[in-house]
Every structure is written in structure tokens, then in C-alpha cells.
C-alpha positions in Angstrom: 3.6 -15.5 2.3 2.1 -16.4 -0.5 -1.6 -14.5 -0.8 -3.6 -16.5 0.3 -1.3 -16.2 4.0 -0.9 -12.4 3.5 -4.9 -12.3 3.8 -4.8 -14.5 6.7 -2.0 -12.5 8.3 -3.7 -9.3 7.9 -7.1 -10.4 9.3 -5.7 -12.6 12.1 -3.6 -8.9 13.2 -0.3 -10.5 12.9 2.7 -8.0 11.1 2.6 -8.0 7.9 5.7 -6.1 5.9 5.6 -4.9 2.6 7.2 -2.1 0.7 6.6 0.3 -2.3 8.1 -0.8 -6.0 7.8 1.9 -8.9 11.1 1.3 -10.7 10.4 -1.0 -13.4 14.0 -2.6 -13.6 14.5 -6.2 -14.2 16.9 -6.6 -11.4 14.4 -5.2 -9.0 12.3 -8.2 -8.5 15.5 -10.7 -7.6 16.8 -7.7 -5.1 13.8 -8.3 -3.3 13.5 -11.6 -3.0 17.3 -11.6 -1.7 16.6 -8.9 1.2 13.7 -11.4 2.7 11.2 -10.5 5.1 8.9 -8.3 2.7 6.0 -10.0 2.4 4.4 -8.3 -0.8 5.4 -5.5 -3.0 3.0 -2.3 -3.4 3.0 -1.2 -7.0 1.6 1.9 -7.2 -0.3 3.4 -10.5 -2.2 5.8 -8.9 0.8 8.7 -8.9 3.3 7.0 -11.1 3.1 6.8 -14.6 3.4 3.0 -15.5 1.6 2.0 -18.3 -0.8 -1.5 -18.3 2.2 -3.5 -19.8 4.7 -2.3 -17.6 2.4 -3.3 -14.5 1.8 -6.6 -16.2 5.7 -7.3 -16.6 6.6 -6.0 -13.2 3.2 -8.5 -11.5 4.6 -11.4 -13.6 8.1 -10.7 -12.1 7.9 -10.0 -8.9 5.2 -13.3 -8.5 7.8 -15.8 -10.2 10.6 -14.3 -7.3 7.3 -16.0 -5.0 6.7 -12.1 -3.5 2.6 -11.1 -4.1 2.5 -7.6 -5.8 -0.2 -5.7 -4.8 -1.4 -2.8 -7.2 -2.8 0.5 -6.2 -5.5 1.1 -9.3 -5.6 5.3 -10.6 -8.9 5.4 -9.2 -12.1 3.6 -7.5 -13.2 1.5 -10.5 -13.9 -1.6 -10.4 -12.8 -2.1 -14.3 -9.3 -0.8 -13.0 -9.1 -3.4 -10.8 -10.2 -6.2 -13.3 -7.7 -5.0 -15.4 -4.9 -5.2 -12.9 -5.5 -9.1 -11.7 -5.7 -9.6 -15.7 -2.5 -8.8 -15.4 -0.9 -11.0 -12.4 -1.3 -8.7 -9.6 -1.9 -10.5 -6.6 -4.5 -7.9 -4.8 -5.1 -4.7 -5.6 -5.5 -1.2 -3.3 -8.4 1.0 -4.2 -7.7 4.9 -3.2 -9.3 8.0 -1.8 -13.0 5.3 -0.5 -15.5 7.2 1.3 -19.0 5.3 0.4 -20.6 1.6 1.2 -21.0 1.4 -2.5 -17.7 1.9 -3.7 -16.5 -0.8 -1.5 -19.4 -3.1 -2.7 -18.5 -2.8 -5.9 -15.1 -3.7 -5.6 -15.8 -6.4 -3.3 -17.6 -7.8 -6.8 -13.9 -7.9 -8.1 -12.2 -9.2 -5.3 -14.8 -12.3 -4.4 -17.0 -12.8 -7.4 -14.5 -11.8 -10.6 -15.6 -12.6 -13.5 -19.4 -12.2 -12.8 -20.5 -8.5 -13.6 -23.7 -7.0 -14.6 -27.1 -8.2 -13.3 -25.9 -11.2 -12.1 -23.1 -9.6 -10.0 -25.3 -7.3 -8.8 -27.7 -10.1 -7.8 -24.8 -11.9 -5.7 -23.9 -8.9 -4.3 -27.2 -8.6 -2.5 -27.9 -11.9 -1.9 -25.2 -14.8 -2.3 -27.7 -17.4 -2.3 -28.7 -16.4 -5.8 -25.9 -18.3 -7.0 -25.9 -21.9 -8.3 -23.8 -23.9 -5.1 -21.1 -25.2 -8.0 -21.0 -21.4 -9.8 -19.9 -20.4 -5.5 -17.3 -22.9 -5.0 -15.9 -22.0 -7.8 -16.2 -18.5 -7.7 -14.6 -18.7 -3.9 -12.4 -21.1 -4.7 -11.5 -18.6 -7.7 -10.8 -15.4 -6.1 -9.3 -16.7 -2.1 -6.1 -15.1 -2.8 -7.2 -11.8 -3.9 -6.3 -9.3 -1.6 -8.3 -5.9 -1.4 -6.8 -3.0 0.3 -9.2 -0.2 0.7 -6.8 3.3 1.1 -9.0 5.8 3.7 -7.9 8.7 2.9 -10.4 11.5 4.5 -12.9 12.8 7.2 -15.9 11.3 5.2 -14.4 7.9 4.8 -13.6 7.7 9.0 -17.1 8.6 9.3 -18.5 5.9 7.0 -16.0 3.8 8.1 -18.0 1.2 10.6 -20.4 0.8 7.6 -18.0 0.2 4.8 -16.2 -2.5 6.7 -19.6 -4.4 7.3 -19.5 -5.6 3.8 -17.1 -8.7 4.6 -14.7 -9.0 1.9 -11.9 -6.2 2.6 -8.2 -7.8 4.0 -7.5 -4.4 5.4 -7.3 -0.4 5.5 -4.5 2.0 4.5 -4.0 5.2 5.4 -2.9 7.7 2.4 -1.3 10.1 5.2 -1.1 12.9 2.7 -4.4 13.1 1.9 -5.8 12.3 5.5 -4.0 15.5 6.7 -5.4 17.4 3.9 -8.6 16.4 4.7 -8.0 16.9 9.1 -7.0 21.0 7.4 -3.3 20.0 8.8 -1.5 19.4 5.8 1.6 17.4 6.2 1.2 17.8 9.9 1.8 14.2 10.4 2.5 14.9 14.5 -0.5 16.8 14.8 -2.5 15.1 17.9 -5.6 15.0 15.4 -3.3 13.3 12.6 -2.6 10.9 15.5 -6.1 10.4 16.8 -7.4 9.7 13.4 -4.7 7.2 12.3 -5.1 5.3 16.0 -9.6 5.7 15.1 -9.2 4.1 12.0 -6.6 1.0 13.2 -9.3 0.3 16.2 -12.6 -0.1 13.5 -10.8 -1.6 11.5 -8.9 -4.4 13.5 -12.3 -4.4 15.5 -14.2 -5.9 12.3 -11.1 -8.1 11.6 -9.2 -6.4 9.0 -5.2 -5.6 8.8 -4.9 -2.0 9.5 -2.0 0.1 8.8 0.0 3.4 7.0 2.2 4.1 4.1 4.7 5.6 6.0 8.4 6.9 4.8 9.6 8.4 7.9 11.5 6.2 10.1 11.1 2.8 12.0 10.4 4.8 15.2 7.5 6.2 13.9 6.3 3.2 12.4 6.7 1.6 16.1 4.6 3.9 17.2 1.7 3.3 14.6 2.2 -0.3 15.5 2.2 0.4 19.1 -1.5 2.8 18.4 -3.6 -0.8 16.7 -1.7 -1.2 13.0 -0.6 -4.7 11.6 0.2 -3.5 7.9 3.8 -1.9 7.6 4.1 -0.4 4.2 7.6 1.0 4.5 8.5 3.8 2.2 9.2 3.1 -1.6 12.2 2.1 -3.2 13.4 5.7 -5.4 12.7 7.4 -1.7 15.1 4.8 0.2 17.7 5.6 -3.0 17.5 9.1 -2.2 17.5 9.3 1.5 20.9 6.3 1.7 22.7 8.4 -1.1 22.0 12.1 1.1 22.8 10.3 4.0 26.2 8.8 3.0 27.3 11.5 0.0 26.8 14.0 3.3 28.9 12.1 5.6 31.7 11.7 3.2 31.6 15.8 1.9 31.9 16.3 6.0 34.8 14.1 6.3 36.6 14.8 3.3 36.1 18.7 3.0 38.4 20.2 1.5 40.2 23.0 4.0 39.3 26.5 3.6 42.2 28.1 2.2 45.3 29.8 4.3 46.6 33.3 3.7 50.3 32.8 3.0 52.5 33.4 5.4 56.0 34.7 3.4 56.3 38.2 2.5 56.6 39.0 -1.5 59.5 39.4 -3.3 60.4 43.1 -4.0 60.3 43.5 -7.9 
């Protein structure tokens, strides 16, 4: 899928598959292309030390392979969103959003870039303030920009209906670690309160015509459960996690199969001196 198709699929409830890619080797984009079935890659600049130049190179490389790159920016700052789009990203994920004002500012980037300042504020308040020619230009220029909102806290859940009442968000993505901490049950991902919170977020997003998902790394069985609970954005693991899990599993298998036998006591008698 291209970026415009990803936006449409997220909104209409089709399953969208993605994975996090943070290793900047030039071999990775081609490898992802060979895998097939990945609709976009999620590049995280919030929790990883990727500089702006490296991010741009990764975005350009993935785009050249026909895989839309979506970058999580380090903070919910519209200027950070503009920077990754300028660097070649097909879209952005904004972390830890909790308010309508944060959503509105980021919609200003996703749907009205490059407008800024008073001109942008007026357009966000009333799009009819835009001249027809300018409005058409902005719609065409930003039609393929993917905007995903990280929902990671109890206040975000409480405000989610109002946050999604503003058109322009393509999907919400749960950050499971932060959400579990906000719920007071750190890393208890099997807890009923966590499952209920996730289901509530999925339901609110889908009711607004937005995609919904959770960044997960604990196996396809759990992901199938999230799909049954209403998710349609499947953000599966990350390159580093997948490599570590695969190596651990195969090395453990080989060690168990070819473990050195325990030393046995000698059956012979020692010679007298």
C-alpha cells in the first residue's frame, strides 16, 4: 500500500500491518521489501537515539522500496512533526497526547502544512477562511500524510471522544507500557483493567472512523485477541526485539540438543605406585 491507501485502510477498518524499524543499516529496507505484507514501517525517534539526518536517510530508503515510513516524533510538538515530514516521512506518530489542543495543533501539520501562525489558526477554526485555490492546494499536498495519535494514559481515554471530534486523525495507537503505568498496573498486560482500557480506546476510535491499534511484541496470539477486541492496526514488535527473540530461541534449542554430557566417574581402578 502507498501512504494514501494506508490512510484509507486505517479509516475503513481494514487490517493494516506494520512493524517498528530502528536499525539504520542500508540492508534493512530491501529486506523488508522482500518480506511482503508490511503496509508501513514505524521508525521511533522518541525512545531511540536516531538523529535527524539518519531519520531522513531511513525514510528516503524505505520510500524508495515502496514502504511508507511513519516516524514517531520525540514530543507532541508540531515543529517536530514538520521536521520529519520535510525529511521524507510519509507521516508521523505523536506521543502521549491528552488534550484537544494538542490534536488540533498536529492536525495543522497533517492537513494544512505549510501554513503557520495566524493564518493556520484561522484555518483550523474555520477552513472557509481559506481561498478556494489555497484550500485545494493544501488538500492535495497533504492527502497522503498519515497522522497517528499515541493514546497512553487515563486522561487521554477520558478526553478521547473530544480529541477525535476534530477531523484529521487517521488512527490511534496505544503505548502499552505507559498506559499500564497510568492505570497503576505497570507491565500487567494480562490484567482485566488493561484489557478493558484497550477495548474502550479501540471502540471510541472506530466509532469516529479512525483506525486503532496497539504496539505489541508478545506474540501473534495476543495480537489476534486485540483484533477480536476491535483493533485493525497491527504494529508488530521491532527489528531488535525480533532478532533477540529469534536468537534466544534457536541458541537455546541448539544448546539443549547438543549439551556436553556430564562427566562420569572413572570405572577403572587406579594403579599402585
